[in-house]
PDB file of N, CA, C, O and CB in Angstrom:
ATOM      1  N   MET A   1     126.904  53.291 258.145  1.00  0.00           N
ATOM      2  CA  MET A   1     128.138  53.600 258.829  1.00  0.00           C
ATOM      3  C   MET A   1     128.596  52.421 259.681  1.00  0.00           C
ATOM      4  O   MET A   1     129.790  52.123 259.723  1.00  0.00           O
ATOM      5  CB  MET A   1     127.967  54.844 259.688  1.00  0.00           C
ATOM      6  N   ALA A   2     127.676  51.751 260.356  1.00  0.00           N
ATOM      7  CA  ALA A   2     128.066  50.626 261.203  1.00  0.00           C
ATOM      8  C   ALA A   2     128.671  49.502 260.373  1.00  0.00           C
ATOM      9  O   ALA A   2     129.654  48.885 260.783  1.00  0.00           O
ATOM     10  CB  ALA A   2     126.862  50.108 261.992  1.00  0.00           C
ATOM     11  N   GLY A   3     128.088  49.236 259.210  1.00  0.00           N
ATOM     12  CA  GLY A   3     128.636  48.212 258.336  1.00  0.00           C
ATOM     13  C   GLY A   3     130.014  48.585 257.848  1.00  0.00           C
ATOM     14  O   GLY A   3     130.875  47.722 257.674  1.00  0.00           O
ATOM     15  N   CYS A   4     130.221  49.853 257.630  1.00  0.00           N
ATOM     16  CA  CYS A   4     131.523  50.336 257.181  1.00  0.00           C
ATOM     17  C   CYS A   4     132.578  50.111 258.256  1.00  0.00           C
ATOM     18  O   CYS A   4     133.701  49.712 257.949  1.00  0.00           O
ATOM     19  CB  CYS A   4     131.447  51.822 256.812  1.00  0.00           C
ATOM     20  N   ILE A   5     132.229  50.362 259.499  1.00  0.00           N
ATOM     21  CA  ILE A   5     133.181  50.180 260.591  1.00  0.00           C
ATOM     22  C   ILE A   5     133.508  48.694 260.763  1.00  0.00           C
ATOM     23  O   ILE A   5     134.645  48.337 261.073  1.00  0.00           O
ATOM     24  CB  ILE A   5     132.619  50.768 261.908  1.00  0.00           C
ATOM     25  N   LEU A   6     132.511  47.833 260.562  1.00  0.00           N
ATOM     26  CA  LEU A   6     132.756  46.397 260.679  1.00  0.00           C
ATOM     27  C   LEU A   6     133.745  45.900 259.630  1.00  0.00           C
ATOM     28  O   LEU A   6     134.610  45.074 259.921  1.00  0.00           O
ATOM     29  CB  LEU A   6     131.449  45.633 260.557  1.00  0.00           C
ATOM     30  N   ILE A   7     133.608  46.408 258.413  1.00  0.00           N
ATOM     31  CA  ILE A   7     134.447  45.935 257.317  1.00  0.00           C
ATOM     32  C   ILE A   7     135.764  46.702 257.256  1.00  0.00           C
ATOM     33  O   ILE A   7     136.828  46.108 257.084  1.00  0.00           O
ATOM     34  CB  ILE A   7     133.705  46.063 255.988  1.00  0.00           C
ATOM     35  N   HIS A   8     135.690  47.984 257.394  1.00  0.00           N
ATOM     36  CA  HIS A   8     136.847  48.861 257.266  1.00  0.00           C
ATOM     37  C   HIS A   8     137.438  49.106 258.654  1.00  0.00           C
ATOM     38  O   HIS A   8     136.691  49.251 259.622  1.00  0.00           O
ATOM     39  CB  HIS A   8     136.457  50.206 256.579  1.00  0.00           C
ATOM     40  N   THR A   9     138.740  49.153 258.761  1.00  0.00           N
ATOM     41  CA  THR A   9     139.372  49.299 260.079  1.00  0.00           C
ATOM     42  C   THR A   9     139.390  50.736 260.587  1.00  0.00           C
ATOM     43  O   THR A   9     139.705  50.971 261.754  1.00  0.00           O
ATOM     44  CB  THR A   9     140.781  48.778 260.025  1.00  0.00           C
ATOM     45  N   GLY A  10     139.060  51.692 259.738  1.00  0.00           N
ATOM     46  CA  GLY A  10     139.110  53.097 260.142  1.00  0.00           C
ATOM     47  C   GLY A  10     137.880  53.536 260.915  1.00  0.00           C
ATOM     48  O   GLY A  10     136.915  52.786 261.064  1.00  0.00           O
ATOM     49  N   GLU A  11     137.934  54.765 261.403  1.00  0.00           N
ATOM     50  CA  GLU A  11     136.830  55.344 262.159  1.00  0.00           C
ATOM     51  C   GLU A  11     135.695  55.805 261.254  1.00  0.00           C
ATOM     52  O   GLU A  11     134.546  55.872 261.688  1.00  0.00           O
ATOM     53  CB  GLU A  11     137.324  56.507 262.991  1.00  0.00           C
ATOM     54  N   ASN A  12     136.006  56.120 260.006  1.00  0.00           N
ATOM     55  CA  ASN A  12     134.977  56.614 259.092  1.00  0.00           C
ATOM     56  C   ASN A  12     135.099  55.911 257.752  1.00  0.00           C
ATOM     57  O   ASN A  12     135.933  55.022 257.579  1.00  0.00           O
ATOM     58  CB  ASN A  12     135.087  58.144 258.910  1.00  0.00           C
ATOM     59  N   CYS A  13     134.277  56.307 256.825  1.00  0.00           N
ATOM     60  CA  CYS A  13     134.209  55.616 255.527  1.00  0.00           C
ATOM     61  C   CYS A  13     134.808  56.434 254.390  1.00  0.00           C
ATOM     62  O   CYS A  13     134.441  56.219 253.235  1.00  0.00           O
ATOM     63  CB  CYS A  13     132.771  55.278 255.197  1.00  0.00           C
ATOM     64  N   GLU A  14     135.709  57.356 254.675  1.00  0.00           N
ATOM     65  CA  GLU A  14     136.249  58.205 253.619  1.00  0.00           C
ATOM     66  C   GLU A  14     137.004  57.419 252.556  1.00  0.00           C
ATOM     67  O   GLU A  14     136.993  57.812 251.390  1.00  0.00           O
ATOM     68  CB  GLU A  14     137.156  59.242 254.215  1.00  0.00           C
ATOM     69  N   GLY A  15     137.654  56.327 252.921  1.00  0.00           N
ATOM     70  CA  GLY A  15     138.420  55.537 251.967  1.00  0.00           C
ATOM     71  C   GLY A  15     137.558  54.711 251.036  1.00  0.00           C
ATOM     72  O   GLY A  15     138.048  54.194 250.032  1.00  0.00           O
ATOM     73  N   TRP A  16     136.274  54.580 251.355  1.00  0.00           N
ATOM     74  CA  TRP A  16     135.399  53.744 250.526  1.00  0.00           C
ATOM     75  C   TRP A  16     135.138  54.342 249.159  1.00  0.00           C
ATOM     76  O   TRP A  16     134.947  53.592 248.202  1.00  0.00           O
ATOM     77  CB  TRP A  16     134.088  53.516 251.227  1.00  0.00           C
ATOM     78  N   ALA A  17     135.120  55.658 249.025  1.00  0.00           N
ATOM     79  CA  ALA A  17     134.889  56.279 247.724  1.00  0.00           C
ATOM     80  C   ALA A  17     135.987  55.879 246.747  1.00  0.00           C
ATOM     81  O   ALA A  17     135.711  55.608 245.578  1.00  0.00           O
ATOM     82  CB  ALA A  17     134.820  57.813 247.857  1.00  0.00           C
ATOM     83  N   THR A  18     137.218  55.841 247.213  1.00  0.00           N
ATOM     84  CA  THR A  18     138.336  55.415 246.376  1.00  0.00           C
ATOM     85  C   THR A  18     138.217  53.941 246.027  1.00  0.00           C
ATOM     86  O   THR A  18     138.488  53.547 244.893  1.00  0.00           O
ATOM     87  CB  THR A  18     139.668  55.684 247.078  1.00  0.00           C
ATOM     88  N   SER A  19     137.818  53.129 246.984  1.00  0.00           N
ATOM     89  CA  SER A  19     137.664  51.699 246.732  1.00  0.00           C
ATOM     90  C   SER A  19     136.563  51.434 245.705  1.00  0.00           C
ATOM     91  O   SER A  19     136.730  50.594 244.821  1.00  0.00           O
ATOM     92  CB  SER A  19     137.355  50.960 248.037  1.00  0.00           C
ATOM     93  N   ILE A  20     135.451  52.138 245.815  1.00  0.00           N
ATOM     94  CA  ILE A  20     134.356  51.974 244.850  1.00  0.00           C
ATOM     95  C   ILE A  20     134.829  52.392 243.462  1.00  0.00           C
ATOM     96  O   ILE A  20     134.497  51.732 242.477  1.00  0.00           O
ATOM     97  CB  ILE A  20     133.112  52.807 245.275  1.00  0.00           C
ATOM     98  N   ALA A  21     135.588  53.463 243.367  1.00  0.00           N
ATOM     99  CA  ALA A  21     136.129  53.897 242.071  1.00  0.00           C
ATOM    100  C   ALA A  21     137.060  52.832 241.494  1.00  0.00           C
ATOM    101  O   ALA A  21     137.049  52.582 240.288  1.00  0.00           O
ATOM    102  CB  ALA A  21     136.884  55.240 242.217  1.00  0.00           C
ATOM    103  N   ASP A  22     137.854  52.211 242.344  1.00  0.00           N
ATOM    104  CA  ASP A  22     138.736  51.124 241.900  1.00  0.00           C
ATOM    105  C   ASP A  22     137.919  49.948 241.371  1.00  0.00           C
ATOM    106  O   ASP A  22     138.252  49.372 240.336  1.00  0.00           O
ATOM    107  CB  ASP A  22     139.646  50.659 243.056  1.00  0.00           C
ATOM    108  N   PHE A  23     136.857  49.597 242.079  1.00  0.00           N
ATOM    109  CA  PHE A  23     136.000  48.494 241.636  1.00  0.00           C
ATOM    110  C   PHE A  23     135.376  48.791 240.276  1.00  0.00           C
ATOM    111  O   PHE A  23     135.271  47.899 239.433  1.00  0.00           O
ATOM    112  CB  PHE A  23     134.900  48.226 242.669  1.00  0.00           C
ATOM    113  N   ILE A  24     134.963  50.035 240.058  1.00  0.00           N
ATOM    114  CA  ILE A  24     134.360  50.410 238.770  1.00  0.00           C
ATOM    115  C   ILE A  24     135.374  50.274 237.642  1.00  0.00           C
ATOM    116  O   ILE A  24     135.032  49.793 236.562  1.00  0.00           O
ATOM    117  CB  ILE A  24     133.818  51.854 238.822  1.00  0.00           C
ATOM    118  N   VAL A  25     136.603  50.686 237.875  1.00  0.00           N
ATOM    119  CA  VAL A  25     137.645  50.562 236.847  1.00  0.00           C
ATOM    120  C   VAL A  25     137.882  49.096 236.497  1.00  0.00           C
ATOM    121  O   VAL A  25     137.997  48.741 235.324  1.00  0.00           O
ATOM    122  CB  VAL A  25     138.962  51.213 237.325  1.00  0.00           C
ATOM    123  N   VAL A  26     137.953  48.258 237.510  1.00  0.00           N
ATOM    124  CA  VAL A  26     138.187  46.830 237.280  1.00  0.00           C
ATOM    125  C   VAL A  26     137.019  46.196 236.536  1.00  0.00           C
ATOM    126  O   VAL A  26     137.230  45.418 235.606  1.00  0.00           O
ATOM    127  CB  VAL A  26     138.416  46.103 238.609  1.00  0.00           C
ATOM    128  N   THR A  27     135.793  46.519 236.932  1.00  0.00           N
ATOM    129  CA  THR A  27     134.640  45.928 236.249  1.00  0.00           C
ATOM    130  C   THR A  27     134.539  46.411 234.810  1.00  0.00           C
ATOM    131  O   THR A  27     134.136  45.653 233.927  1.00  0.00           O
ATOM    132  CB  THR A  27     133.354  46.258 236.999  1.00  0.00           C
ATOM    133  N   GLY A  28     134.895  47.643 234.574  1.00  0.00           N
ATOM    134  CA  GLY A  28     134.875  48.150 233.210  1.00  0.00           C
ATOM    135  C   GLY A  28     135.909  47.490 232.318  1.00  0.00           C
ATOM    136  O   GLY A  28     135.738  47.419 231.101  1.00  0.00           O
ATOM    137  N   SER A  29     136.972  47.011 232.923  1.00  0.00           N
ATOM    138  CA  SER A  29     138.033  46.395 232.119  1.00  0.00           C
ATOM    139  C   SER A  29     137.684  44.990 231.647  1.00  0.00           C
ATOM    140  O   SER A  29     138.336  44.473 230.739  1.00  0.00           O
ATOM    141  CB  SER A  29     139.314  46.349 232.912  1.00  0.00           C
ATOM    142  N   ILE A  30     136.669  44.357 232.239  1.00  0.00           N
ATOM    143  CA  ILE A  30     136.328  42.998 231.807  1.00  0.00           C
ATOM    144  C   ILE A  30     135.178  42.955 230.816  1.00  0.00           C
ATOM    145  O   ILE A  30     134.847  41.885 230.304  1.00  0.00           O
ATOM    146  CB  ILE A  30     135.983  42.157 233.000  1.00  0.00           C
ATOM    147  N   ILE A  31     134.562  44.098 230.535  1.00  0.00           N
ATOM    148  CA  ILE A  31     133.465  44.102 229.565  1.00  0.00           C
ATOM    149  C   ILE A  31     134.051  43.961 228.159  1.00  0.00           C
ATOM    150  O   ILE A  31     134.962  44.697 227.776  1.00  0.00           O
ATOM    151  CB  ILE A  31     132.608  45.411 229.687  1.00  0.00           C
ATOM    152  N   ILE A  32     133.526  43.025 227.413  1.00  0.00           N
ATOM    153  CA  ILE A  32     133.958  42.729 226.040  1.00  0.00           C
ATOM    154  C   ILE A  32     135.480  42.595 225.974  1.00  0.00           C
ATOM    155  O   ILE A  32     136.163  43.333 225.264  1.00  0.00           O
ATOM    156  CB  ILE A  32     133.476  43.834 225.067  1.00  0.00           C
ATOM    157  N   SER A  33     135.974  41.647 226.724  1.00  0.00           N
ATOM    158  CA  SER A  33     137.406  41.371 226.745  1.00  0.00           C
ATOM    159  C   SER A  33     137.688  40.186 225.820  1.00  0.00           C
ATOM    160  O   SER A  33     137.374  39.046 226.161  1.00  0.00           O
ATOM    161  CB  SER A  33     137.904  41.079 228.200  1.00  0.00           C
ATOM    162  N   HIS A  34     138.268  40.447 224.673  1.00  0.00           N
ATOM    163  CA  HIS A  34     138.627  39.358 223.766  1.00  0.00           C
ATOM    164  C   HIS A  34     139.759  39.785 222.853  1.00  0.00           C
ATOM    165  O   HIS A  34     140.231  40.918 222.949  1.00  0.00           O
ATOM    166  CB  HIS A  34     137.413  38.917 222.938  1.00  0.00           C
ATOM    167  N   VAL A  35     140.186  38.946 222.009  1.00  0.00           N
ATOM    168  CA  VAL A  35     141.255  39.092 221.022  1.00  0.00           C
ATOM    169  C   VAL A  35     142.588  39.504 221.653  1.00  0.00           C
ATOM    170  O   VAL A  35     143.591  38.826 221.431  1.00  0.00           O
ATOM    171  CB  VAL A  35     140.850  40.112 219.975  1.00  0.00           C
ATOM    172  N   GLY A  36     142.634  40.570 222.416  1.00  0.00           N
ATOM    173  CA  GLY A  36     143.869  40.980 223.070  1.00  0.00           C
ATOM    174  C   GLY A  36     144.091  40.282 224.401  1.00  0.00           C
ATOM    175  O   GLY A  36     145.136  40.453 225.028  1.00  0.00           O
ATOM    176  N   ASP A  37     143.121  39.504 224.829  1.00  0.00           N
ATOM    177  CA  ASP A  37     143.172  38.824 226.121  1.00  0.00           C
ATOM    178  C   ASP A  37     143.729  37.415 225.936  1.00  0.00           C
ATOM    179  O   ASP A  37     143.216  36.647 225.122  1.00  0.00           O
ATOM    180  CB  ASP A  37     141.765  38.775 226.777  1.00  0.00           C
ATOM    181  N   SER A  38     144.769  37.077 226.682  1.00  0.00           N
ATOM    182  CA  SER A  38     145.387  35.754 226.523  1.00  0.00           C
ATOM    183  C   SER A  38     144.435  34.632 226.914  1.00  0.00           C
ATOM    184  O   SER A  38     144.503  33.541 226.347  1.00  0.00           O
ATOM    185  CB  SER A  38     146.658  35.662 227.361  1.00  0.00           C
ATOM    186  N   TYR A  39     143.545  34.883 227.877  1.00  0.00           N
ATOM    187  CA  TYR A  39     142.594  33.850 228.275  1.00  0.00           C
ATOM    188  C   TYR A  39     141.641  33.512 227.119  1.00  0.00           C
ATOM    189  O   TYR A  39     141.215  32.366 226.976  1.00  0.00           O
ATOM    190  CB  TYR A  39     141.794  34.307 229.512  1.00  0.00           C
ATOM    191  N   PHE A  40     141.318  34.499 226.310  1.00  0.00           N
ATOM    192  CA  PHE A  40     140.491  34.241 225.136  1.00  0.00           C
ATOM    193  C   PHE A  40     141.180  33.235 224.212  1.00  0.00           C
ATOM    194  O   PHE A  40     140.544  32.300 223.725  1.00  0.00           O
ATOM    195  CB  PHE A  40     140.200  35.555 224.380  1.00  0.00           C
ATOM    196  N   TRP A  41     142.445  33.422 223.979  1.00  0.00           N
ATOM    197  CA  TRP A  41     143.170  32.535 223.068  1.00  0.00           C
ATOM    198  C   TRP A  41     143.351  31.139 223.660  1.00  0.00           C
ATOM    199  O   TRP A  41     143.294  30.148 222.932  1.00  0.00           O
ATOM    200  CB  TRP A  41     144.529  33.131 222.727  1.00  0.00           C
ATOM    201  N   VAL A  42     143.566  31.053 224.961  1.00  0.00           N
ATOM    202  CA  VAL A  42     143.659  29.735 225.602  1.00  0.00           C
ATOM    203  C   VAL A  42     142.323  29.012 225.472  1.00  0.00           C
ATOM    204  O   VAL A  42     142.280  27.830 225.128  1.00  0.00           O
ATOM    205  CB  VAL A  42     144.063  29.869 227.102  1.00  0.00           C
ATOM    206  N   THR A  43     141.233  29.725 225.748  1.00  0.00           N
ATOM    207  CA  THR A  43     139.900  29.137 225.630  1.00  0.00           C
ATOM    208  C   THR A  43     139.621  28.721 224.187  1.00  0.00           C
ATOM    209  O   THR A  43     139.113  27.626 223.948  1.00  0.00           O
ATOM    210  CB  THR A  43     138.828  30.129 226.115  1.00  0.00           C
ATOM    211  N   ALA A  44     139.942  29.569 223.243  1.00  0.00           N
ATOM    212  CA  ALA A  44     139.686  29.277 221.829  1.00  0.00           C
ATOM    213  C   ALA A  44     140.506  28.080 221.357  1.00  0.00           C
ATOM    214  O   ALA A  44     140.004  27.231 220.620  1.00  0.00           O
ATOM    215  CB  ALA A  44     140.004  30.505 220.964  1.00  0.00           C
ATOM    216  N   LYS A  45     141.752  28.014 221.777  1.00  0.00           N
ATOM    217  CA  LYS A  45     142.638  26.942 221.324  1.00  0.00           C
ATOM    218  C   LYS A  45     142.240  25.575 221.879  1.00  0.00           C
ATOM    219  O   LYS A  45     142.205  24.589 221.143  1.00  0.00           O
ATOM    220  CB  LYS A  45     144.064  27.253 221.720  1.00  0.00           C
ATOM    221  N   PHE A  46     141.940  25.518 223.185  1.00  0.00           N
ATOM    222  CA  PHE A  46     141.705  24.232 223.829  1.00  0.00           C
ATOM    223  C   PHE A  46     140.244  23.786 223.835  1.00  0.00           C
ATOM    224  O   PHE A  46     139.958  22.642 224.188  1.00  0.00           O
ATOM    225  CB  PHE A  46     142.198  24.291 225.226  1.00  0.00           C
ATOM    226  N   SER A  47     139.323  24.656 223.457  1.00  0.00           N
ATOM    227  CA  SER A  47     137.915  24.259 223.464  1.00  0.00           C
ATOM    228  C   SER A  47     137.524  23.473 222.221  1.00  0.00           C
ATOM    229  O   SER A  47     136.589  22.674 222.255  1.00  0.00           O
ATOM    230  CB  SER A  47     137.036  25.480 223.586  1.00  0.00           C
ATOM    231  N   GLY A  48     138.238  23.699 221.126  1.00  0.00           N
ATOM    232  CA  GLY A  48     137.907  23.019 219.880  1.00  0.00           C
ATOM    233  C   GLY A  48     136.690  23.610 219.187  1.00  0.00           C
ATOM    234  O   GLY A  48     136.174  23.019 218.239  1.00  0.00           O
ATOM    235  N   ILE A  49     136.231  24.747 219.636  1.00  0.00           N
ATOM    236  CA  ILE A  49     135.087  25.422 219.028  1.00  0.00           C
ATOM    237  C   ILE A  49     135.603  26.370 217.952  1.00  0.00           C
ATOM    238  O   ILE A  49     136.699  26.917 218.077  1.00  0.00           O
ATOM    239  CB  ILE A  49     134.246  26.192 220.099  1.00  0.00           C
ATOM    240  N   GLY A  50     134.818  26.566 216.898  1.00  0.00           N
ATOM    241  CA  GLY A  50     135.203  27.466 215.815  1.00  0.00           C
ATOM    242  C   GLY A  50     135.388  28.901 216.296  1.00  0.00           C
ATOM    243  O   GLY A  50     134.797  29.313 217.294  1.00  0.00           O
ATOM    244  N   MET A  51     136.215  29.657 215.575  1.00  0.00           N
ATOM    245  CA  MET A  51     136.560  31.020 215.979  1.00  0.00           C
ATOM    246  C   MET A  51     135.332  31.932 216.031  1.00  0.00           C
ATOM    247  O   MET A  51     135.207  32.727 216.963  1.00  0.00           O
ATOM    248  CB  MET A  51     137.592  31.599 215.021  1.00  0.00           C
ATOM    249  N   LYS A  52     134.427  31.838 215.057  1.00  0.00           N
ATOM    250  CA  LYS A  52     133.230  32.685 215.068  1.00  0.00           C
ATOM    251  C   LYS A  52     132.374  32.393 216.295  1.00  0.00           C
ATOM    252  O   LYS A  52     131.865  33.310 216.940  1.00  0.00           O
ATOM    253  CB  LYS A  52     132.405  32.474 213.784  1.00  0.00           C
ATOM    254  N   THR A  53     132.221  31.114 216.610  1.00  0.00           N
ATOM    255  CA  THR A  53     131.393  30.723 217.748  1.00  0.00           C
ATOM    256  C   THR A  53     132.024  31.144 219.062  1.00  0.00           C
ATOM    257  O   THR A  53     131.345  31.705 219.923  1.00  0.00           O
ATOM    258  CB  THR A  53     131.160  29.219 217.743  1.00  0.00           C
ATOM    259  N   ILE A  54     133.307  30.883 219.227  1.00  0.00           N
ATOM    260  CA  ILE A  54     133.966  31.232 220.487  1.00  0.00           C
ATOM    261  C   ILE A  54     134.004  32.747 220.679  1.00  0.00           C
ATOM    262  O   ILE A  54     133.894  33.227 221.808  1.00  0.00           O
ATOM    263  CB  ILE A  54     135.393  30.656 220.525  1.00  0.00           C
ATOM    264  N   LEU A  55     134.157  33.497 219.602  1.00  0.00           N
ATOM    265  CA  LEU A  55     134.149  34.955 219.702  1.00  0.00           C
ATOM    266  C   LEU A  55     132.783  35.443 220.174  1.00  0.00           C
ATOM    267  O   LEU A  55     132.701  36.329 221.025  1.00  0.00           O
ATOM    268  CB  LEU A  55     134.511  35.595 218.345  1.00  0.00           C
ATOM    269  N   ARG A  56     131.717  34.873 219.628  1.00  0.00           N
ATOM    270  CA  ARG A  56     130.368  35.267 220.030  1.00  0.00           C
ATOM    271  C   ARG A  56     130.094  34.870 221.486  1.00  0.00           C
ATOM    272  O   ARG A  56     129.616  35.686 222.274  1.00  0.00           O
ATOM    273  CB  ARG A  56     129.322  34.626 219.095  1.00  0.00           C
ATOM    274  N   VAL A  57     130.392  33.634 221.836  1.00  0.00           N
ATOM    275  CA  VAL A  57     130.122  33.143 223.186  1.00  0.00           C
ATOM    276  C   VAL A  57     130.967  33.887 224.219  1.00  0.00           C
ATOM    277  O   VAL A  57     130.455  34.304 225.258  1.00  0.00           O
ATOM    278  CB  VAL A  57     130.393  31.634 223.270  1.00  0.00           C
ATOM    279  N   TYR A  58     132.239  34.050 223.937  1.00  0.00           N
ATOM    280  CA  TYR A  58     133.147  34.709 224.880  1.00  0.00           C
ATOM    281  C   TYR A  58     132.771  36.188 225.054  1.00  0.00           C
ATOM    282  O   TYR A  58     132.836  36.720 226.163  1.00  0.00           O
ATOM    283  CB  TYR A  58     134.611  34.582 224.393  1.00  0.00           C
ATOM    284  N   SER A  59     132.382  36.842 223.965  1.00  0.00           N
ATOM    285  CA  SER A  59     131.990  38.248 224.049  1.00  0.00           C
ATOM    286  C   SER A  59     130.737  38.421 224.896  1.00  0.00           C
ATOM    287  O   SER A  59     130.667  39.322 225.732  1.00  0.00           O
ATOM    288  CB  SER A  59     131.759  38.820 222.651  1.00  0.00           C
ATOM    289  N   ILE A  60     129.757  37.567 224.683  1.00  0.00           N
ATOM    290  CA  ILE A  60     128.524  37.643 225.467  1.00  0.00           C
ATOM    291  C   ILE A  60     128.805  37.339 226.937  1.00  0.00           C
ATOM    292  O   ILE A  60     128.279  38.012 227.823  1.00  0.00           O
ATOM    293  CB  ILE A  60     127.468  36.667 224.912  1.00  0.00           C
ATOM    294  N   ALA A  61     129.629  36.331 227.195  1.00  0.00           N
ATOM    295  CA  ALA A  61     129.954  35.964 228.580  1.00  0.00           C
ATOM    296  C   ALA A  61     130.667  37.103 229.303  1.00  0.00           C
ATOM    297  O   ALA A  61     130.330  37.415 230.445  1.00  0.00           O
ATOM    298  CB  ALA A  61     130.829  34.701 228.607  1.00  0.00           C
ATOM    299  N   THR A  62     131.648  37.729 228.652  1.00  0.00           N
ATOM    300  CA  THR A  62     132.362  38.821 229.323  1.00  0.00           C
ATOM    301  C   THR A  62     131.466  40.048 229.483  1.00  0.00           C
ATOM    302  O   THR A  62     131.597  40.781 230.463  1.00  0.00           O
ATOM    303  CB  THR A  62     133.629  39.195 228.538  1.00  0.00           C
ATOM    304  N   LEU A  63     130.563  40.279 228.540  1.00  0.00           N
ATOM    305  CA  LEU A  63     129.610  41.379 228.675  1.00  0.00           C
ATOM    306  C   LEU A  63     128.715  41.149 229.894  1.00  0.00           C
ATOM    307  O   LEU A  63     128.496  42.066 230.686  1.00  0.00           O
ATOM    308  CB  LEU A  63     128.754  41.521 227.392  1.00  0.00           C
ATOM    309  N   LEU A  64     128.204  39.938 230.043  1.00  0.00           N
ATOM    310  CA  LEU A  64     127.356  39.623 231.199  1.00  0.00           C
ATOM    311  C   LEU A  64     128.140  39.715 232.507  1.00  0.00           C
ATOM    312  O   LEU A  64     127.612  40.205 233.505  1.00  0.00           O
ATOM    313  CB  LEU A  64     126.754  38.221 231.050  1.00  0.00           C
ATOM    314  N   MET A  65     129.378  39.255 232.516  1.00  0.00           N
ATOM    315  CA  MET A  65     130.212  39.371 233.724  1.00  0.00           C
ATOM    316  C   MET A  65     130.432  40.835 234.092  1.00  0.00           C
ATOM    317  O   MET A  65     130.336  41.208 235.261  1.00  0.00           O
ATOM    318  CB  MET A  65     131.572  38.669 233.515  1.00  0.00           C
ATOM    319  N   GLY A  66     130.727  41.657 233.097  1.00  0.00           N
ATOM    320  CA  GLY A  66     130.972  43.072 233.356  1.00  0.00           C
ATOM    321  C   GLY A  66     129.735  43.797 233.852  1.00  0.00           C
ATOM    322  O   GLY A  66     129.807  44.578 234.800  1.00  0.00           O
ATOM    323  N   LEU A  67     128.596  43.541 233.212  1.00  0.00           N
ATOM    324  CA  LEU A  67     127.358  44.206 233.634  1.00  0.00           C
ATOM    325  C   LEU A  67     126.931  43.756 235.030  1.00  0.00           C
ATOM    326  O   LEU A  67     126.459  44.564 235.830  1.00  0.00           O
ATOM    327  CB  LEU A  67     126.233  43.923 232.628  1.00  0.00           C
ATOM    328  N   THR A  68     127.096  42.479 235.317  1.00  0.00           N
ATOM    329  CA  THR A  68     126.783  41.973 236.652  1.00  0.00           C
ATOM    330  C   THR A  68     127.702  42.610 237.686  1.00  0.00           C
ATOM    331  O   THR A  68     127.255  42.980 238.772  1.00  0.00           O
ATOM    332  CB  THR A  68     126.909  40.437 236.697  1.00  0.00           C
ATOM    333  N   SER A  69     128.973  42.738 237.357  1.00  0.00           N
ATOM    334  CA  SER A  69     129.930  43.359 238.276  1.00  0.00           C
ATOM    335  C   SER A  69     129.586  44.818 238.536  1.00  0.00           C
ATOM    336  O   SER A  69     129.656  45.283 239.673  1.00  0.00           O
ATOM    337  CB  SER A  69     131.348  43.253 237.719  1.00  0.00           C
ATOM    338  N   ILE A  70     129.215  45.537 237.489  1.00  0.00           N
ATOM    339  CA  ILE A  70     128.844  46.942 237.652  1.00  0.00           C
ATOM    340  C   ILE A  70     127.598  47.068 238.517  1.00  0.00           C
ATOM    341  O   ILE A  70     127.517  47.961 239.361  1.00  0.00           O
ATOM    342  CB  ILE A  70     128.609  47.603 236.284  1.00  0.00           C
ATOM    343  N   LEU A  71     126.631  46.183 238.315  1.00  0.00           N
ATOM    344  CA  LEU A  71     125.426  46.184 239.142  1.00  0.00           C
ATOM    345  C   LEU A  71     125.776  45.913 240.606  1.00  0.00           C
ATOM    346  O   LEU A  71     125.241  46.565 241.503  1.00  0.00           O
ATOM    347  CB  LEU A  71     124.421  45.133 238.631  1.00  0.00           C
ATOM    348  N   MET A  72     126.663  44.964 240.847  1.00  0.00           N
ATOM    349  CA  MET A  72     127.059  44.646 242.223  1.00  0.00           C
ATOM    350  C   MET A  72     127.803  45.816 242.873  1.00  0.00           C
ATOM    351  O   MET A  72     127.614  46.082 244.060  1.00  0.00           O
ATOM    352  CB  MET A  72     127.940  43.386 242.245  1.00  0.00           C
ATOM    353  N   VAL A  73     128.638  46.510 242.117  1.00  0.00           N
ATOM    354  CA  VAL A  73     129.344  47.669 242.663  1.00  0.00           C
ATOM    355  C   VAL A  73     128.342  48.790 242.967  1.00  0.00           C
ATOM    356  O   VAL A  73     128.483  49.496 243.965  1.00  0.00           O
ATOM    357  CB  VAL A  73     130.437  48.165 241.671  1.00  0.00           C
ATOM    358  N   PHE A  74     127.346  48.947 242.116  1.00  0.00           N
ATOM    359  CA  PHE A  74     126.309  49.962 242.363  1.00  0.00           C
ATOM    360  C   PHE A  74     125.560  49.648 243.662  1.00  0.00           C
ATOM    361  O   PHE A  74     125.336  50.530 244.491  1.00  0.00           O
ATOM    362  CB  PHE A  74     125.311  50.032 241.168  1.00  0.00           C
ATOM    363  N   ILE A  75     125.182  48.389 243.824  1.00  0.00           N
ATOM    364  CA  ILE A  75     124.482  47.988 245.058  1.00  0.00           C
ATOM    365  C   ILE A  75     125.386  48.196 246.274  1.00  0.00           C
ATOM    366  O   ILE A  75     124.937  48.693 247.307  1.00  0.00           O
ATOM    367  CB  ILE A  75     124.028  46.502 244.974  1.00  0.00           C
ATOM    368  N   LEU A  76     126.648  47.817 246.151  1.00  0.00           N
ATOM    369  CA  LEU A  76     127.601  48.013 247.239  1.00  0.00           C
ATOM    370  C   LEU A  76     127.745  49.487 247.595  1.00  0.00           C
ATOM    371  O   LEU A  76     127.816  49.840 248.772  1.00  0.00           O
ATOM    372  CB  LEU A  76     128.959  47.434 246.862  1.00  0.00           C
ATOM    373  N   SER A  77     127.789  50.351 246.576  1.00  0.00           N
ATOM    374  CA  SER A  77     127.933  51.783 246.836  1.00  0.00           C
ATOM    375  C   SER A  77     126.717  52.369 247.559  1.00  0.00           C
ATOM    376  O   SER A  77     126.838  53.338 248.309  1.00  0.00           O
ATOM    377  CB  SER A  77     128.158  52.525 245.527  1.00  0.00           C
ATOM    378  N   LYS A  78     125.547  51.773 247.326  1.00  0.00           N
ATOM    379  CA  LYS A  78     124.346  52.249 248.001  1.00  0.00           C
ATOM    380  C   LYS A  78     124.267  51.743 249.454  1.00  0.00           C
ATOM    381  O   LYS A  78     123.659  52.379 250.315  1.00  0.00           O
ATOM    382  CB  LYS A  78     123.104  51.807 247.223  1.00  0.00           C
ATOM    383  N   LEU A  79     124.893  50.594 249.699  1.00  0.00           N
ATOM    384  CA  LEU A  79     124.865  50.031 251.050  1.00  0.00           C
ATOM    385  C   LEU A  79     125.871  50.709 251.985  1.00  0.00           C
ATOM    386  O   LEU A  79     125.674  50.732 253.200  1.00  0.00           O
ATOM    387  CB  LEU A  79     125.145  48.537 250.993  1.00  0.00           C
ATOM    388  N   ILE A  80     126.926  51.249 251.427  1.00  0.00           N
ATOM    389  CA  ILE A  80     127.976  51.849 252.264  1.00  0.00           C
ATOM    390  C   ILE A  80     127.701  53.317 252.477  1.00  0.00           C
ATOM    391  O   ILE A  80     128.472  53.997 253.154  1.00  0.00           O
ATOM    392  CB  ILE A  80     129.362  51.660 251.631  1.00  0.00           C
TER     393      ILE A  80
END
C-alpha cells in the first residue's frame, strides 16, 4: 500500500487493477507481431536478410518481448 501511495496520487490503490489490465492487453498485443506490423516490413526491407530468416528471427524476438512483458506485469501485480 505504501508503494502504491508513492506512485499513485490517490488515497488507495483501486485504480491499479485497471492499469494492470491495460498492461496485460498491451503486452499481449506484441506477442508474435509480424506480417501485419509495419515495423516488421521496415526491418525486413532495410536489413537485407532473407524473408524466411527475418520472419523466424522477428517472431522469436517478439515472442520473447511479449513473454518478458507478461512476466514483468505479473511481478508488478504482486508488488502492488
